N, C-alpha and C positions, 0 to 999 in steps of 0.2 A: 640798797638803793638802786641797784642795777636794773631792777624791774621797771622803774620809771623812765629809763632811757630807751626802752624797747618801743618800737613802733607797732609791733604786732603781738597779740596774745599768743601764748603757747598753750597747746592743748595736748593731753596725753592721748595716745592712739594705740590700738592693738592690731595694727596692720603690719604685715611683713614688707621688707624692702630689699633691694639689691643696691649695694654701693660699689661703684667702679672708681678706683682712685688712679688718677693719671693715666687712664686708658689701659692699665696693665693689671692691677690687683683687683680681684673681685671678691666681695664679701656678701654672703647671704645673711640678712638680718632678720631674726625671728619677729622682732617687734620694735618699732621706733619708740624712743623715750618720750619725745614730744615733737610737735609740728606746728609751724606757723606759716603765714603767707610768705615770710622772708627767709625761712630756713628750718632746720631740724636738728635734733640732738640724737645721735646714733650710738647705741650701746656697743662699743668696740674698744678693746684695749690695745690697739695698734697705735704707734706713734706716726702721725701724719703731719708733715710740715705745714705750717701756716702758709696759705696761699696756693696749696696744691689743688689743681683742678679735679673735680669729682663729678660724677653723674649719679643721681639717685633715682631709682625706679620704685615707686610705691605700688604695691600689688593690691588692687582692690579685690575684695572677696565678698561672698554672700550676695545680698540683694543689690549691691552696687555694680554687679557685672564683673567681668574679668579684664576690663580695659585698664592697663597700667598708666600711672602718671609719671612722665619722664621729665626730670629737671636737671639742668646743669648748675653747678655751684663750685664753691671752693672751701677748703678747710680753713676755719678761722680760730679754732682752739681745740686742744685735746688734753685729757688727763688720763689717769690710770684706767678709767672705765668708759669714757665717752669721747666722741668726736663731734664738734659743732660744725655744721655745714651752713654757709650762707648761700642762698640761691642767687644766681646771676643771670640765668637765661631760661626761658620756658616758652613753649609754643602756646598760642592763644587757647586752643582746645584743652591742653593740659592745665593751663592756668584756671580755666573755667571749672574743671573737675576738682582741682586743688581747693579753690575757693568754696565750692559746694561741700566738699569733704569736711573742711574746717567749720563751715557754718553749721552743718548738721550734727557735728560732734561737740560743739562748743557749749559750755554752760550758759553763755550769754550771746546768742546769735546776733542780737542787735548791736552789741559792741563790735563783733567781727565785721558786720556790714558797714559800720562807721569807719573802721580801720581800712577796709577795702576801698571805700569811696574817697577817703582822704589821702590815700597813698596809691596812685595809679600804677606805679612801678613796683617791682618786687624787691628792689635793693634799698 
């Protein structure tokens, strides 16, 4: 039933990312497990304490250009294979790119548009 508590749909993505944890640890991620307007799930088997500040950079490739999307967040959960990151701060240009990335890769773009319009903040 956790799915009904979520404000944003999660979509699987095949984009690489870089995760910087607490401004010290850097992890190059081959592919995000999923992404939403409010956060992402990162395949990483490191123990990261809840609330630890993070920066995630999504590297756009192919026809989307090479402009990365930079987002600040915090770790909200981890298990043996994944770390969940909640987004807390994003620049307007990066938010626009994030929204478009999710719209264009979502199975139901109209649902994503509705989520964006009804939740003007990212948290």
